[in-house]
C-alpha positions in Angstrom: -2.5 10.2 43.7 -3.2 12.4 40.8 -2.0 15.2 39.8 -4.6 16.7 38.0 -6.9 16.6 40.2 -4.7 18.0 42.8 -5.2 21.8 45.3 -2.5 23.6 45.5 -2.1 22.8 49.4 -2.7 19.2 48.5 0.1 19.3 46.8 2.4 21.2 49.4 1.0 18.3 51.4 2.2 15.6 49.6 5.4 18.0 48.2 6.8 17.9 52.3 5.6 14.4 53.3 7.9 12.6 50.1 10.6 15.8 50.7 10.7 14.2 54.0 10.6 10.1 52.6 13.2 11.5 51.1 15.5 12.5 53.0 15.4 9.5 54.6 16.3 7.6 52.2 19.0 9.7 51.8 20.6 8.7 55.1 20.3 5.5 54.4 23.7 6.1 51.6 22.1 3.2 49.1 24.4 1.9 46.2 22.6 0.5 43.7 23.0 0.1 39.8 20.1 -1.0 37.4 21.6 0.9 34.3 22.5 -1.4 31.8 21.1 -4.7 30.8 23.9 -7.5 32.0 23.2 -11.3 32.8 23.9 -11.6 36.9 26.6 -13.7 38.5 23.9 -16.3 38.8 23.3 -16.0 34.9 26.3 -16.3 33.9 27.4 -19.3 35.7 24.6 -21.2 34.1 27.2 -22.0 31.4 30.4 -22.5 33.4 30.0 -25.9 31.3 31.3 -24.4 28.6 34.9 -24.1 30.1 36.7 -27.7 29.1 33.6 -29.1 27.4 35.9 -29.2 24.0 38.2 -32.2 26.1 40.9 -31.3 24.1 39.3 -32.0 20.6 39.3 -29.4 18.4 38.1 -30.7 15.1 35.0 -29.7 13.6 33.2 -31.9 11.5 34.3 -30.3 8.7 37.4 -32.0 9.3 38.9 -28.4 10.5 41.4 -27.1 13.2 39.1 -24.6 14.9 42.7 -23.4 16.8 44.3 -22.3 13.5 43.5 -19.1 10.8 40.7 -19.6 8.3 36.6 -19.5 8.1 35.9 -16.3 8.0 32.1 -16.9 8.1 32.1 -19.8 10.9 32.0 -23.2 11.2 28.9 -25.2 10.6 28.1 -26.8 13.8 27.9 -22.7 14.7 26.2 -21.8 11.8 23.5 -24.6 12.8 23.2 -22.6 16.4 22.4 -19.1 14.4 19.8 -20.8 12.3 18.4 -22.3 15.5 18.8 -19.0 17.4 17.5 -17.0 14.5 15.0 -19.2 12.6 17.2 -18.6 9.3 18.5 -21.2 7.3 22.1 -22.0 8.2 23.4 -21.0 4.7 22.5 -17.9 5.1 24.5 -17.5 8.3 28.2 -15.7 9.1 29.3 -16.6 12.2 31.8 -14.0 14.2 33.0 -13.1 17.9 31.8 -12.4 21.2 29.1 -9.4 19.9 26.1 -8.9 17.8 27.6 -5.0 18.7 30.6 -5.5 16.3 29.0 -7.1 13.1 26.5 -4.4 13.5 28.9 -1.7 13.3 30.7 -3.5 10.9 27.5 -4.3 8.5 26.8 -0.6 8.7 30.6 0.8 8.0 30.5 -1.8 5.2 27.6 -0.6 3.6 28.2 3.9 4.3 32.1 3.0 3.2 31.8 0.6 0.8 28.9 -0.4 -0.6 27.2 -4.5 0.2 26.3 -4.5 -3.2 29.5 -2.8 -5.0 31.2 0.3 -4.4 28.1 2.1 -6.4 26.1 1.0 -3.6 27.8 3.2 -0.4 26.1 5.2 1.8 28.8 7.8 1.6 27.8 8.5 -2.1 24.7 10.2 -0.8 25.1 14.0 0.6 23.3 12.9 3.4 22.7 9.7 4.4 19.7 8.9 7.0 18.6 5.7 9.1 14.9 6.1 10.8 15.5 5.3 14.8 11.9 3.8 16.0 12.1 5.3 19.5 12.5 4.4 22.6 15.5 2.7 21.8 18.7 1.2 22.5 21.2 3.5 22.6 24.3 2.3 21.3 22.8 2.0 17.8 22.7 5.6 18.0 26.0 5.7 18.6 27.2 3.8 15.9 24.8 6.5 13.6 27.1 8.7 15.4 30.1 7.9 14.5 29.7 7.1 11.5 28.3 10.2 11.1 24.9 9.3 9.4 22.1 11.5 10.6 19.0 10.0 12.6 15.6 10.6 12.1 13.0 9.2 14.7 9.3 7.3 14.6 7.5 6.5 17.3 7.4 3.3 18.4 3.6 1.8 19.2 2.3 -1.8 21.1 2.7 -3.3 17.9 6.3 -2.5 17.1 7.5 0.9 14.7 4.7 3.3 13.7 4.8 2.1 10.5 2.4 4.6 8.3 5.5 7.1 10.0 8.0 4.9 8.9 6.7 5.0 5.4 6.2 8.2 5.1 9.3 9.2 5.7 10.9 6.7 3.2 8.6 8.0 0.7 9.1 11.8 1.4 13.1 11.1 1.8 15.2 9.7 -0.8 18.3 10.0 1.0 17.1 7.4 3.8 19.3 4.6 3.7 18.4 2.0 6.9 16.3 1.5 9.6 16.9 -0.1 13.6 14.8 -2.6 14.7 14.9 -4.5 18.0 11.9 -6.8 16.7 11.2 -8.7 19.6 11.5 -7.6 23.2 12.2 -4.1 22.3 14.5 -2.2 23.8 13.9 -0.6 25.9 10.0 -1.3 25.8 9.9 -4.9 25.5 7.1 -5.0 22.5 7.3 -8.4 20.1 6.5 -6.6 16.3 3.3 -7.6 15.2 2.3 -10.0 11.9 1.9 -7.0 10.3 4.4 -4.9 11.6 6.8 -7.4 10.4 5.6 -8.1 7.0 5.1 -4.0 6.2 9.2 -4.1 7.8 9.8 -6.9 4.5 7.9 -5.2 2.2 9.5 -1.5 2.6 12.0 -2.9 0.1 9.1 -2.2 -2.6 8.9 1.5 -2.1 12.7 2.5 -0.6 16.1 3.2 -2.4 17.8 -0.2 -3.8 20.8 0.4 -1.3 18.5 0.5 2.0 19.0 -2.3 5.1 16.6 -3.0 8.0 19.5 -3.1 10.9 16.9 -6.7 12.3 18.8 -6.7 15.9 17.0 -9.4 17.3 19.0 -9.3 20.3 16.5 -11.3 22.6 14.7 -13.8 20.6 15.0 -16.5 23.4 14.7 -14.4 25.9 10.8 -15.7 27.0 10.0 -15.2 30.9 7.2 -17.7 30.3 6.5 -21.2 28.4 4.2 -19.3 26.1 5.7 -16.4 24.8 3.9 -14.2 21.9 5.8 -15.7 18.8 7.8 -13.2 16.1 7.0 -13.2 12.6 9.9 -14.4 9.8 10.6 -11.6 8.1 13.5 -13.5 6.4 10.2 -15.4 4.9 8.2 -12.3 4.6 11.3 -11.2 2.4 11.2 -14.1 0.2 7.5 -14.0 -0.3 8.1 -10.8 -1.6 10.7 -10.7 -3.2 13.1 -8.1 -1.1 15.8 -10.5 0.2 18.4 -8.1 0.3 16.4 -5.2 2.7 16.6 -6.8 6.0 19.9 -8.0 7.7 19.5 -10.1 10.8 21.9 -10.0 13.8 22.6 -12.2 17.1 24.0 -13.9 19.7 24.7 -15.2 22.7 25.9 -12.7 24.9 22.9 -13.0 27.3 22.8 -16.8 26.8 26.1 -18.0 28.0 28.4 -15.6 28.8 28.3 -12.0 27.9 31.7 -11.2 27.1 32.7 -14.6 25.9 29.7 -15.5 23.7 29.1 -15.6 19.7 27.3 -13.7 17.6 25.5 -13.9 14.1 24.5 -12.2 10.8 21.8 -13.6 8.4 21.2 -12.2 5.2 20.7 -12.7 1.5 23.9 -14.1 -0.7 24.6 -10.9 -2.2 24.7 -9.1 1.1 27.3 -11.6 3.2 29.3 -11.9 -0.2 29.5 -7.9 0.5 30.2 -8.3 4.1 32.7 -10.8 3.8 34.7 -8.5 1.4 35.0 -6.3 3.9 35.6 -8.6 6.9 38.7 -10.2 4.8 40.1 -6.8 4.7 40.2 -7.1 8.7 40.7 -10.0 10.1 41.8 -13.5 9.2 39.2 -15.7 11.4 37.0 -15.1 14.0 37.2 -17.1 17.0 36.8 -20.7 16.1 37.6 -22.5 18.9 34.2 -20.5 21.2 32.5 -21.7 17.9 32.8 -25.0 18.6 32.5 -24.8 22.7 29.4 -23.4 21.8 28.0 -25.9 19.5 28.8 -29.0 21.4 27.7 -26.5 25.0 24.1 -25.9 23.0 23.7 -28.7 20.4 20.1 -28.6 19.2 17.2 -26.0 19.4 15.3 -28.2 22.6 19.4 -27.7 24.3 18.7 -24.0 23.2 15.6 -23.4 24.8 16.2 -25.6 27.9 19.3 -23.6 28.8 16.8 -20.4 28.6 14.4 -21.7 30.9 17.1 -21.8 33.7 17.4 -18.0 32.4 14.2 -16.9 32.8 13.7 -18.6 36.3 16.9 -16.2 37.2 15.3 -13.3 35.5 11.4 -13.4 36.7 11.3 -12.6 40.4 13.4 -9.8 39.4 10.6 -8.0 37.0 8.0 -9.3 39.3 9.5 -6.7 41.6 10.0 -4.1 39.1 5.9 -4.0 37.8 4.6 -5.2 41.3 6.6 -2.1 42.5 4.4 0.2 39.9 1.7 -1.4 39.8 1.5 -0.5 43.7 2.6 3.0 43.5 1.1 4.0 40.3 -1.9 2.0 39.0 -4.2 4.0 39.8 -2.4 7.6 39.5 -1.7 9.8 36.3 2.4 9.9 37.4 3.5 7.4 35.3 2.8 4.7 32.8 4.6 1.3 31.4 4.9 -1.8 29.8 4.9 -4.8 31.4 7.4 -6.9 28.8 6.7 -10.8 28.9 11.0 -11.2 28.3 13.7 -9.2 27.5 15.9 -6.9 30.0 14.3 -3.9 30.5 11.3 -2.6 32.1 10.2 1.2 29.9 8.4 3.9 32.7 7.4 7.3 31.5 6.9 9.8 33.7 4.5 12.7 33.0 6.1 15.2 30.4 9.6 17.0 31.6 10.1 14.7 34.3 12.8 11.9 33.7 15.8 14.0 34.1 14.6 15.2 37.6 13.3 11.9 38.4 17.0 10.5 37.7 19.0 12.9 39.5 17.1 12.8 41.9 17.6 8.4 42.5 20.9 9.6 41.7 21.9 11.5 44.8 19.5 8.3 46.7 22.4 6.0 45.9 20.7 4.8 43.2 21.8 4.6 39.4 19.9 4.8 36.5 20.0 4.7 32.9 20.7 8.6 32.1 17.6 9.6 30.7 17.2 11.0 27.3 19.7 8.0 26.6 16.6 6.0 24.6 16.6 9.2 22.1 19.0 9.8 19.4 21.5 12.3 20.7 20.6 11.9 23.9 17.2 14.5 23.6 14.2 12.9 24.6 12.1 15.7 23.3 9.6 14.9 26.2 11.7 14.4 28.7 10.2 11.5 29.6 11.0 8.1 29.1 13.6 6.3 31.8 14.4 3.0 30.9 15.0 0.3 33.8 17.6 -2.8 34.1 16.8 -5.4 36.7 18.8 -8.0 35.9 22.2 -7.6 37.8 21.0 -6.6 41.2 19.7 -9.3 43.6 16.2 -9.6 44.3 15.7 -7.6 47.7 18.0 -5.2 45.5 15.3 -4.7 42.7 12.4 -4.1 45.6 15.5 -1.2 47.7 16.0 0.2 44.3 12.3 0.4 43.3 11.0 2.0 46.6 13.4 5.0 45.5 12.7 4.8 42.4 9.0 5.1 43.6 9.8 8.2 45.6 11.6 9.9 43.3 9.1 10.2 40.3 5.6 11.2 42.7 8.5 14.3 43.7 10.0 15.4 40.6 6.0 15.1 39.6 4.3 17.0 42.0 7.3 19.7 42.6 6.8 20.3 39.1 2.7 20.9 39.4 4.1 23.6 41.8 6.1 25.3 39.7 3.2 25.6 37.3 
């Protein structure tokens, strides 16, 4: 089906048939949800050995009783786990609670309100601090900025990561830009892995940006590969050291999609100066993280080999779900002009672009047919996709057969929304 080549008569015929197909789907009264990138119950069960793993031994290798207060930056064993996960020296890692989002929010709040390298570095000292958001991107990053009143400006994503020509031009043109969000591996939602050249250009942003500029490097999917030979992500930590921009990039990761999503461990990796500022902030709001849970995770995943072996089990559960999405898209739209999509080799999402102006209607039609999709516009700041095109598909939670059913609905909705738009033109 190619809309641009269809006659009005063909469009009317297609609309009639698609409407009939859609009404039949509505009559099934489905209830399927592909909105959030959460682990499935089977994935969560992979880590049930965490229960009881300490067997009453709560003493960390340093002799610290993890049941007690203190240790604001985490126990050494957990720092090593963070090092295995992030590829950063353990001395540069702070270990927190279960959510990297919490650490990202706390770090941006500290940068904005108090400054990471002294009060003069606080972003609030600027009349209108701004943060660059590559789009489409992660909605929760946008929520952090909205809550803090930080203006978001967009830069387009490419197959290699953010359009760095655009990013560098924005920074050079606006001295009030103080930050940038990044999801460098299996980017949410496109699934793109940043190229080596892109990572190096990001590491060099500290040479052209304000000294208080920080990149928030959310490496949520650092080890979430679907195949055995994944594209490797260059080390932004090493590249920052190479270019003398150690303070520019602050990295984040967690075990949220590795072990128990609601009871994991989160990590921040940063320069000593950034860590000093963050710890000063945390010292006012906590007496220490859950070190018992940190110790459980360190014993469950004692080294890099154990971590990667565990992640292969996740991949075995996720791959059939991604295959169901991608095969449905290829079969329905492979030779059409109704949409385009990425084929991620890891992560938790598939990003689909409809024809301009069709995303919201596609999501609405799907909802009425019993399939919940992420709201159109969610992958853009303020919920406003200027072209109304992007839809994020999250296939991890439903069973494979449910993913297949959801994609059957999705395909019909995309086609129906596209044909009706063409008829109305």
